[in-house]
Short mmCIF file of the C-alpha atoms (twelve columns), coordinates in Angstrom:
data_MODEL
# 
_entry.id   MODEL 
# 
loop_
_atom_site.group_PDB 
_atom_site.id 
_atom_site.type_symbol 
_atom_site.label_atom_id 
_atom_site.label_alt_id 
_atom_site.label_comp_id 
_atom_site.label_asym_id 
_atom_site.label_seq_id 
_atom_site.Cartn_x 
_atom_site.Cartn_y 
_atom_site.Cartn_z 
_atom_site.pdbx_PDB_model_num 
ATOM 1  C CA . MET A 1  -9.377  5.486   -13.719 1 
ATOM 2  C CA . LYS A 2  -12.857 4.576   -14.212 1 
ATOM 3  C CA . GLU A 3  -14.943 2.411   -12.296 1 
ATOM 4  C CA . ASN A 4  -12.028 1.048   -10.039 1 
ATOM 5  C CA . SER A 5  -12.732 -0.843  -7.234  1 
ATOM 6  C CA . LEU A 6  -11.325 -0.861  -3.758  1 
ATOM 7  C CA . ASN A 7  -10.956 -4.216  -2.343  1 
ATOM 8  C CA . THR A 8  -9.266  -6.318  0.455   1 
ATOM 9  C CA . ILE A 9  -7.116  -9.225  0.129   1 
ATOM 10 C CA . SER A 10 -7.187  -11.136 3.215   1 
ATOM 11 C CA . ASN A 11 -6.908  -14.899 2.361   1 
ATOM 12 C CA . LEU A 12 -3.171  -14.694 0.769   1 
ATOM 13 C CA . PHE A 13 -1.762  -13.409 4.107   1 
ATOM 14 C CA . GLU A 14 -3.167  -15.670 6.926   1 
ATOM 15 C CA . GLY A 15 -6.123  -13.501 7.460   1 
ATOM 16 C CA . LYS A 16 -4.184  -9.739  7.615   1 
ATOM 17 C CA . GLU A 17 -6.089  -7.252  5.365   1 
ATOM 18 C CA . ILE A 18 -4.085  -5.889  2.301   1 
ATOM 19 C CA . ARG A 19 -6.123  -3.076  0.721   1 
ATOM 20 C CA . SER A 20 -6.048  -3.124  -3.186  1 
ATOM 21 C CA . ILE A 21 -7.447  -0.703  -6.192  1 
ATOM 22 C CA . TRP A 22 -8.022  -2.426  -9.244  1 
ATOM 23 C CA . ASP A 23 -7.457  -0.035  -12.285 1 
ATOM 24 C CA . THR A 24 -10.076 -1.187  -15.329 1 
ATOM 25 C CA . GLU A 25 -8.309  0.794   -17.724 1 
ATOM 26 C CA . LYS A 26 -4.667  -0.530  -17.243 1 
ATOM 27 C CA . GLU A 27 -6.431  -3.919  -15.915 1 
ATOM 28 C CA . GLU A 28 -3.615  -3.777  -12.874 1 
ATOM 29 C CA . TYR A 29 -4.088  -4.105  -9.330  1 
ATOM 30 C CA . TYR A 30 -2.208  -1.669  -6.858  1 
ATOM 31 C CA . PHE A 31 -1.596  -2.557  -3.187  1 
ATOM 32 C CA . ASN A 32 -1.086  -0.393  -0.106  1 
ATOM 33 C CA . VAL A 33 2.684   -0.810  0.796   1 
ATOM 34 C CA . VAL A 34 2.242   -0.599  4.430   1 
ATOM 35 C CA . ASP A 35 -0.567  -3.314  4.615   1 
ATOM 36 C CA . VAL A 36 2.087   -5.454  2.626   1 
ATOM 37 C CA . ILE A 37 4.848   -4.896  4.810   1 
ATOM 38 C CA . SER A 38 2.756   -5.587  7.790   1 
ATOM 39 C CA . ALA A 39 1.603   -8.907  6.400   1 
ATOM 40 C CA . LEU A 40 5.297   -10.155 5.585   1 
ATOM 41 C CA . THR A 41 7.246   -8.794  8.580   1 
ATOM 42 C CA . ASP A 42 4.880   -8.733  11.458  1 
ATOM 43 C CA . SER A 43 6.627   -5.399  12.090  1 
ATOM 44 C CA . LYS A 44 4.705   -3.587  15.210  1 
ATOM 45 C CA . ARG A 45 5.382   -0.163  13.191  1 
ATOM 46 C CA . PRO A 46 4.810   -0.886  9.379   1 
ATOM 47 C CA . LYS A 47 4.631   2.749   8.730   1 
ATOM 48 C CA . ARG A 48 8.289   3.160   10.262  1 
ATOM 49 C CA . TYR A 49 9.565   0.162   8.318   1 
ATOM 50 C CA . TRP A 50 8.372   1.693   4.971   1 
ATOM 51 C CA . THR A 51 9.962   5.104   5.890   1 
ATOM 52 C CA . ASP A 52 13.071  3.719   6.623   1 
ATOM 53 C CA . LEU A 53 12.934  1.791   3.624   1 
ATOM 54 C CA . LYS A 54 12.375  4.709   1.379   1 
ATOM 55 C CA . LYS A 55 15.056  6.413   2.743   1 
ATOM 56 C CA . LYS A 56 17.587  3.214   2.142   1 
ATOM 57 C CA . LEU A 57 16.433  3.062   -1.645  1 
ATOM 58 C CA . ILE A 58 16.850  6.764   -2.256  1 
ATOM 59 C CA . ASP A 59 20.424  6.662   -0.454  1 
ATOM 60 C CA . GLU A 60 21.092  3.634   -2.734  1 
ATOM 61 C CA . GLY A 61 20.054  5.824   -5.681  1 
ATOM 62 C CA . SER A 62 17.290  2.802   -6.778  1 
ATOM 63 C CA . GLU A 63 14.713  4.161   -9.227  1 
ATOM 64 C CA . LEU A 64 12.271  1.943   -7.691  1 
ATOM 65 C CA . TYR A 65 10.767  4.326   -5.413  1 
ATOM 66 C CA . GLU A 66 10.016  6.953   -8.098  1 
ATOM 67 C CA . ASN A 67 7.554   4.100   -9.633  1 
ATOM 68 C CA . ILE A 68 5.349   4.057   -6.394  1 
ATOM 69 C CA . VAL A 69 2.436   6.207   -6.692  1 
ATOM 70 C CA . GLN A 70 -0.172  7.251   -3.998  1 
ATOM 71 C CA . LEU A 71 -3.505  6.406   -4.429  1 
ATOM 72 C CA . LYS A 72 -6.880  7.259   -2.388  1 
ATOM 73 C CA . MET A 73 -7.399  4.429   -0.263  1 
ATOM 74 C CA . LYS A 74 -10.005 3.873   2.606   1 
ATOM 75 C CA . SER A 75 -8.853  4.405   6.019   1 
ATOM 76 C CA . ARG A 76 -9.483  1.770   8.681   1 
ATOM 77 C CA . LYS A 77 -9.944  4.819   11.172  1 
ATOM 78 C CA . ASP A 78 -12.763 6.498   9.795   1 
ATOM 79 C CA . GLY A 79 -13.790 4.929   6.583   1 
ATOM 80 C CA . LYS A 80 -12.840 7.876   4.525   1 
ATOM 81 C CA . ASN A 81 -10.426 7.911   1.436   1 
ATOM 82 C CA . TYR A 82 -6.975  9.721   1.982   1 
ATOM 83 C CA . LEU A 83 -4.368  9.827   -0.636  1 
ATOM 84 C CA . GLN A 84 -1.857  7.517   0.451   1 
ATOM 85 C CA . TYR A 85 0.736   4.727   0.206   1 
ATOM 86 C CA . ASP A 86 0.312   4.190   3.909   1 
ATOM 87 C CA . GLU A 87 -2.079  5.096   6.572   1 
ATOM 88 C CA . GLU A 88 -0.949  6.410   10.483  1 
# 
């Protein structure tokens, strides 16, 4: 991916930040799953929610999980980029 940009979206989810990456070649956005879960569910532990959901998808034989990719995104803790669908 060339010249991709890391953005945050907050106006759609009542100010809750959702990190995203724009792929200029594919012209697609990629969103941080845990940020989306946090915004939609108000879960106190969105990473745990995502872990449980992944297990359920695998157990049910869903192929959706196979299409989810990990990308480097900026951590809220230290501002560094890490490979993740989520962060601790």
